N, C-alpha and C positions, 0 to 999 in steps of 0.2 A: 504494500500499499504506500503510495507516495505520500510525502509529507504534507499534512493538512487535508488530505483526501478523507471523505467521509465513508466508513465501511458500510457494506450492504447487508450485513449480518451481525449477530451478537459479537461484541468484543470479549472473548473468553479471557478471564484474568490470568489463566495458566496456560502455558504452551502445551501441546499434545495433539493427538490425532483428532480429526473431526469427530464430533459427538452429536447425538440427538439430545436436544434439551429437555428436561423433564422436571416438573415442579407444579407451582400453584400460586394463587394469591396467598400471601402470608400476612396476617393481621395480628401481630404480637401484642399490640396495644390493648387487645381484648382480653388479655390473660395476665396473671401475676408473673413477675420476673422468674420465679422458680420454674415455670413451665417451659421457659425458652430453651434451657439446656436439654430438656427432654425432647423438645421439637427438633433440635438440631441432630440429637443422637438418632431419632427415628427417621429423619430426612436422609442421613447417611445410610442407615439400613435399608431404605427403600430405593436408594440410587438417585435421589433428588439432586440436581446440580444447579438449579436456578429457581428463584422465587421473585414475585412481583410484590413490591413493598410500598407502603404509604399511600395506597389508593384512596382511601377514605379517612385520611389523618389530618386534614387542615385544621380542625379544632384543637387537636393535640399539639401540632407544629406551631401554630400561631394563636395562642389562647386569647390574646387581646391584639388590637391593631398594632402591627410592626413590633410586636414582642414575641420572640421565637424561642422555642424550647426544642433544640435538636439533641439534647444529651441522650435520650432514650434511643433515638434512631441511630446515632453514632454507635451506641453499644450494640444494637441489633445487627447492623451492617458489619461491624467488627467481628461478632460472634459467628455470623455466616461465613465471612471471608476466611476466618481462621479454620473453618471446617470444609473449605473447598466448595462453597455454594455461592454462585454469582447472584447478582442483584439486578433486576429490571426495575429501575426506580421511577415511581409515578411522580407526577408534579403535584398531586394531592388537590387539584382544583375542581374535582368533579361534584363536591357537595359543599356549599359555603356554610361556615359555622354560624351558630345563632347570633353571636354579637354582630356579624355583618348584615344579617337580614333584619335584625332589630334596628340598628342604626340607619339602614339603607333599604327600606322595604321596596323602593323603586327598582331593585334588581330582580324582583320576583316576576315570574312569567304571567301573562294574561291569556286566558283561553278565548275561542271565537266568540263567546257570549259575553266577554268583558269581565268575567270572574277571575280574581287573583288566584293563582296557584300558590298555596301557603307552604311554608316549611313544615317538616315533620316526616318526610321521606327522604329523597335525594334529588339532585339535579334541579333544584328550585332556583334556577337563574336564567336570565335572558341573554341569549347568544349575542344580542346587539347592545347590551347595557354598557355604556362607557364607564359607569361606576364599577360594575362587576369586573370588567376587563382590567381596570387599574389595579384593583385589589388582587386579582389572580395573578397578573404579571409581576406584581411585587413579591408575591409568594415564590413564583417560578424563579425569579432573579435571585432570591435568597437561597433557594435549593441549589440553583446552578453554582453560585459562588461557593457553597460549602462542599458540594459533592462531585463537581464536574471531573475531578482528577482522582477520585477515590479508585484504588485498585480493584475493588470488588464490582465496580459499575460496569455492567455488560450492555445495558441500553437505557434509554430514557423512555418513559411511558407516559404520553401526554393525556391528562384527564382520565376519563374512563367511559367507554361506550357513549361517545359524543352523540347527542340526540335521542338517546333511548327514551327519555321523558320529557324533553324540552325542544323537539325539533320544531314545533310550530308555536311561535309566540305572536300575539296580535296586539301587543302593547304599542304605546306612542313611540317608544324607542325603536320598535320593529317598523312602524309606519315610516319613520324618518329614514331609516336605513333602507327600507324597500324603495322609497322614492330615489334615493341616491343610486341604488343598484339599477333602477330603471332608466335613470338619466345616462348611466354608462353604457347600458345595453342599447338604448334607442336613439340617444342623441337629442331628440326633439319630441315634444308632446304630439306633434303631427304623426310621427312615425309610430309612437305608442298607440295612438288612436287607430291607425291602419292595422297594426298588429293584433290589437284586441277587438277589432270590429265594433267599435263603440257607438256607431250609428244605430246599432240594435238597442231598443229599450232606452234611447235618449241618454246614453251613458257617456257621450263625448266630452272630453276633458279639455279645459282651456289652459291648465297649468298643472305641473307635476305635483304641486302642493294640494291639489284636490284629490289625489289618489290615496286610498286606504288599502290595507290588507283585506282579504276576503272574510270579513267578519260576518256574524249572523246577519242575514239579510231577509227580506220579506219573501223572496223566492230564490231561485237559483243564481248564485253569483256568476259573473262573467267567467266562461270556461278558460280563456286565455289568461286572465287574471289569476284564476286558481293555479294554472300551470306555472306561470311566472312566479307565484309565491312559493310554490314547491321548490322551483329552481333556486330562488333567492334563499330559502330557508336552509337548503343543503349548502349553499355557498357561504352563508353566515357562520355555520358551524366550521366549515373548512377554513374560513378566515381566522377563527379563533385558534384552530390547530396551527396555522402558520404563525400567528403571533407568539404562541408559547414556543414553537420550534425555534424561531429565530433567536430567542434569548438563549436557549440550550446550546444552539449551534455556535453562537458567538463565545460561550464560555469553554467549549472544547469541541471542535469539529470532528474529532476522531471518535466520538461516542454516537453510535447510530440511534436514531429517534423513530419511534412508532407510536400508534395508537390502535385500540382494538375496534375493528369493524364488527358488525353484526350481520353477516350474511347468513341468514337463516329464515325460516318460515315466518311470515307476518311482519317483517321489519323492512319498510319500503322508503322511509323518508330521506335517506341519505344516499346520494348517487356516487357509490364507491368507485365506480369507474372514473370519476372526476377526482377522486381522492387518492388513488393508488400511487401517483407519482409525488405526492406531498410527503410521504414517509420514506425512510431508508430501507425498510422491509414492511411487508404487509403482514398484519396480525389479524386474527379473527376470533370471535366468541361464537360458539354454536350449541344450541340445546335442542334436543329431539322432542318432537310431539308425538304422542301415541297414535297409532293408526296404521292401515295397511301399507302406506308408502314411507313410513318413518325411516327406515333404513335408506331407501332410495333418496329421500330428501337429504339425509345426512351426506350421502355421496354426491349429489347434485350440488350442495352448497360448498363442500370441500373442493369440488372440481372448478367451480366458478372462482373461488378464492385463489386456487392455483393459477387460473388464467388472468385475474386481475393482477396477480404477482408477476405476469409475464413468463410463467413457467418456472421461475426461480423459486428456491425454498421460502417458505413462509412460517409464521408462528401461530400456532393454536394457543391462544392466550387463555380461554376459558372453555371448559365443557364440564359435565358432571360425571362423578364416579358412580352415582346411583340416582336416587330420586331428586326432583327439584321441589320448590315449595310454592310456585305460583301458578300451576296448572289446576284445573277444577278438581282432577284426582291425580295424585303424584305417585306414579308407579315406580317401585324399585327396579333396578336392572337386574336381569337373570344371569346366570352363570355364564361367563364368556362374553358378555356384552360389553363390559368395561374395556377389555383389551380389544375387542373387535371394532368398537367405536373409535377408539384411539388410533389403532392401526389403519383404519380407513382414511382418516385425515393424513397420516404419514404417507399412504399409498398415493394420495393426490398431491404430494409435494411439501407437507409440513415437516419441518426440521425440529419442531418443538411441540411437546405434548404436555399442556398445563391445564390446571382444574381451577374452578372456584369450589373450594378454597383448600388450604392445607389442614386446618383443624376445624371441625364443625362447631359453629357458635353455640354457646349456651344461652344467649339472649339475643333479642332483636328479631327483625322481621324475616331474617333468612336462617333462623335456627333449625329449621327442619329440612333445609337444603343440604344435600350430602356433601362429603368432603373426603379428602384422602385419609384423614384420621377421623372416624365417625365418633358419635356419642359413645359408642361401645368400646372405643379404644383400639389399641393395636392388636388385641386378641379378637380379631373380628374377620369375617370373610372379606369385607371390603378392603381392609388394610392388607391382607394376605395377597388379594388380587392386585393392589397397588404395587406391592413388593415384587410380585412376579412380573408385572408389566415392566418395571424398572429394569429387572435383569434382561428381559427380551429387548428392550430398546438399547441396552448396552451391547448386546450380541448384534444388533442392526446398525451399529454406529458407522460402518462403512457406507451405508446408504446416505449418510449426511453429506449435503452439498451437491447432490446429483439432481439435475433438472428433470421435470416431468417430460415424458416423451408424448408428443402430439398424436392424437388419433387422425383418422381420415374423415370422420364425421364431426360436425359442429352444430351445436344449438346456439343460436343468437339470443342474447339477453339484453334488454334495453329498459332501463329505469324509466325513461320518459314514457315509453309505451305503456308501462305499468301504470304510471301515475294517470295518464290521460284515458286509457281504455277503461278505467273504473270510475272516472268522473260521473256526476249526475247528469240527467237529461240525455241519456243514450238509449239505444234500442232495448237494452236489458240492463238490470242492476245485478243480474246473477253472474255475470262474467268475472272470471278470476284469472288474471294474467299468469301469475306464477304457477298455478295449478296446471294450466294447459301446457306450460313449458315442462314442468315436472312429469307430466303424463308422457310426453314424448321421450323424455329421458328414461322413465321406467320401461317404456316399450323396447328401447334399445337395449337396456339391461336384460330384459326378457329374451332378447334375441342373441345375447352374448356379444353385442357389437360395441366396442369402445367409442365413446363420444366425448368431445370437449364442450364445456359450457363457456361461451365466449362473450365478453362485452361487445356490444354491437359494432364499435368502432375498430375492433381488432382485425388485423390482416387475415385474409382468407386463403392466402398462398398454402398449397399443400393439401387443402381440404378437397375431397371429391363430392361430398354431400353435405349441404347446409340446410338446417331446418330453422325457419324464422316464424315461430308461433306468435299470432297476434301482434305482428310488427306494425302497429297502428300509426305510429308517428313515422312518417316517410318524407324527410327532406329530399329535394331533388338529387343532390350528390349521392345520397344513399341508394336511391333507386338506380342511379346510373351504375353504381359500384356493383350492385347485385346483378344487373344486366351483363356487365362485363364478365363477372364470375361465371354466369351461365354460357355466354358467347365462347369463353375460353376453355369450356370443357367441364365446368362444375354443374352439379345437379342441385337446384334450389327448390325447396318445398316451403310453402307458407300457408296460412290458414285464414279462416274467416276473420273479419274486422282488421285486416292488414292493409297497409298502403293507403289508407283512407284520408288522412290529414297531413298537412305539412308541419313545419316546425313551430307555427303559430296556432296550431290546432284549427286551421282553415281546411275545409273539405276540398280535396282535388276534384274539380267539376268534370262531368262528362260521363258519369257512371262509376261505380265501384269495380274493382278495388283500386281506384284512383291512380296513383303513380305506378302501380304494377299491372295496370289493365292491359297494356299492349304486350308487356313481357309474358304474361300468362295467356293471352289470347282469349280472354273472356270478358264479359260485361255483365254487371249486376245493376238493375234499376232500383231494386228495393230489397232490403233486408227482410228475413223471415225468422225473427227470434221465437223461441218456444217458451211456453209457460212452464214454471217449475213442475216437474213431474211428467211432462209430455215427452214423447220420444217418437223418432221416425226410424224406418228400416230401410236399409239400402239393398239393392238387388244382389249384392254380394253376401248378404247376411248380417253385416254389422249393424249396430243400433247407434243412432245419433241423438243427442240431447242438446239443450241450450240454444242452438242456433241452426238456421238453414239459410241458404241463398238461393235467389231466383236467377240462376246462371244461364246466360246466352253465350254460346260458343261463337266467337268472332273470327277465328283463324282456322281454316279448314285442316291445318296440320295438327290441331289439338286432338289428342285421344281421350276419350271418356273412360276412366278407370272404374268408376262406379256411378250409379244413378240412384235417385230416391225411388223407393218402391212403394212407400206409403207417405202420407201427409200432403200438405198443400203443394209441396214441390214434386209430387210423384211424376216420374218420367223425365224429370229434369236432371242434368248432370249434378253429381255430388262431389266427385273427385276427378280432377282433370290433370293431363300432362301435355306440355307443349315442347317439342324439340326447339332448342335455341343454339345456333352455332353447333359447336360439338358437344353441348351439354343440354340441359332441359330445365323447365320451370313448371312445378306442379302445385296444385291448389286443393286444399281440403276444406269443405264448406260447412262442416258440422263438428260438434265435439263428440269424439268417439270414444274417449277414455282409454285406459291402458289396453284393455283386451281388444278394442276395435282397432287401435293403432298398430298392434303387432303384425297382423297380416298386411296392412297397408305399407308399413315400413319393410317388411320382408320383401315385398314386390319392388319397392323403390330402391332399396339397397342393392338388390340383384341387378336392377337395371343400371345402376351406377357402378357395377362391377365389384361390389364390396361383399365380404364375407366375414364371419366371425373368426377371430384368431383362437377361439377355444374349441376343444374337442366337443362333438355334439352332445355327449352325455353330460357335459358341464354347463351348457348354455341355459340361462335363466336361473340356474341354481347358484352359480359362482360368479362374482365380479372380478374381472381382470383389469388391473391398472399397471402401467409400466413407468418406471423412473430409470432411464438409461439401461443398464444391464440387469435391473432388478424387477422381477415379475411378482406382483402381489396378487394372490388368489384369496378371495374373500367369500366364505360361505354365507349366502344370503338367506339360507334356510334354518329351520330348527331340527333338522335331521342330519346325520352324518352323510357325507358325500364321498364316494370312492373316487380316487384320483388315478387317472391313467399314468403310465410311466412318463414322467416329466424330465426334460433335459435340464442340465445345469446342476449347480451345488445348492443344497438347502442352507439358507441363513436362519430360517425360522420354521419349525415344523417339517419333520422328515418322515413322517408316516404315509402309508398308502391310502389313509382315510382322513379326510378333513372333518374334524368334529363339528358338531352343531355350533354355529356362530363362530367357527374357527377361522384362522387367518395362517396361511403359509407364505413364505417369500423364497424365491428361487433366483439365483444369479446365472446368467448364461455366458458370462465372460469374466475373466480374472478382474478383480477390483483394482484400481490404480494403487500404486505403492503409497503407503502412509507412514508418517513418522511414528516412532514408538508411542505406545498409549501411555497417557497419564491416567492412573487409576481414578475411578469415580470416588468422590468422598475423600480424597487425600488432601491433607491441608496444602494450601497453596503457598508458593515461595513467599517469604517475608518481603513486604514492600512498604516503603515509607509513605505515610499519609498524615496530614494535619488538616483540621478543618480550615476551609477557605476564609 
């Protein structure tokens, strides 16, 4: 690394071979000092080599304005360092202390109904509050000056889950910042009026000062106003991230900086494709929801994070050892799920496996959230599973640093299409963007076909089949790029409600699917959404729900792959395919679900010359992921799966049978030479440090 260059991964405080990071959020301030020594001893026994510190410690670190108490944190960091455990140090700004909200209630968020969001939980701050920003950056400056050169410091951790509870603030601070953002985006109020279509309902503005956030209105707020407020809200949080980052980078540019994304089911407010380049390495928090696609969703999210990271290693900052505390019913994980869930993230590029949290809290809102050390203590099934996983990750250390190997199939994921397709005043309120994307991914898993989940702006070079479900927002350059992909031999598949609007949420006129109409060779005059519970049958036997389209074929080269057999569209095309250059463009006009998509994708992948890399007996039962020379095979079932003779050397699991929820890793080539290993949990070399 050149002098002054910022590293793109953890700065391990001790030399040695690459390793997979293993640890958790650590909250020693919740426990008496005597517990700390037990914690460190148990961490060493489990193979823990990194912890995240001080995430919710602002009230401890700054008990009164500009009065700091770092003594306890100095002691904890020193104890960890002496025992070979690195520190991912948080800036502690996620949750402002009571003295700050008491003195400055104007930092508290306001919801769309004008109600103040009061303290008592966490993240009770406005992303655009200048008062909050000043106090937060003062704390960050104090942290940076004290710890930027500490030998235990492996990375900086900005705030925590930015936007988890405060992404949308409708306060007067937000209104002022929104107007400033709009001026920068549009330049003039005339351009704003054109973009927002304000001649509708007499909304035309004469000055930026008249613009408000989309607060509670008598009817449906302007849709482009809603879209721009979502863009602005994501950008406002990103701006806060940048402000903290610049202070940390100035203190020591050799320490990498990250923050934990939340790429998982139900979290949509932050456009992480816009955030990924703001951090030195991508980190993510992920929690599973129960249901038939729970494991598929885990894989989908990990896959997307790996592609947000550009295929490079990333940091799994939080997931759970067992039950969480915030779902309606919080199920404990079954035998094997702790390791399988963790290793699925590793298979998709994670070089760190960390949990919330190290020791399960005895008090507070998350006391029933599982941890590495549960209430039952070290003599528990959970801790034994943690200790076993630590040993497995040590055995897999040579995987560390290897990039993800791209697939030949991609699913495009677009946050703006997610936002816009689910706005009000649409043909249906039942559409769920992420669910449709997940269904396509699940169908590919069922066929044993590897696929990458890509942010929509990612390069498509090397992909033979690209699926773009509900790609609703279609700027002209994106439509042209997809057209070139097909012309040059790629096979594009898109779905209902795609290509319909431009970047301002203005409909492409002339018939649907708008900007993709000529590429697909079809025209739709009117949508045919279905009532909840209604369904239609295709002549191929598949069943559609949610949506249908009144398709007219406009290009004689279009092949109708399936037609509607029942319903209002009976006899009309349901699935079409048009040859384009040396590729093709296909359209699926109804929601088929996983079972219905499997035969469709089987046909489309074969037409694209694609086949599963798995033996037939494993397809649908085992997920295959590849990192360089390393093949991860993950049992997606609750039954043992017999493995055919597999080439290569086993790094993990060398039996002929993959146990229920089991994972095996094979290498097909010799791993690159590594320096001699530095043992896990060995005290680090002595290093001088004094508080800044």
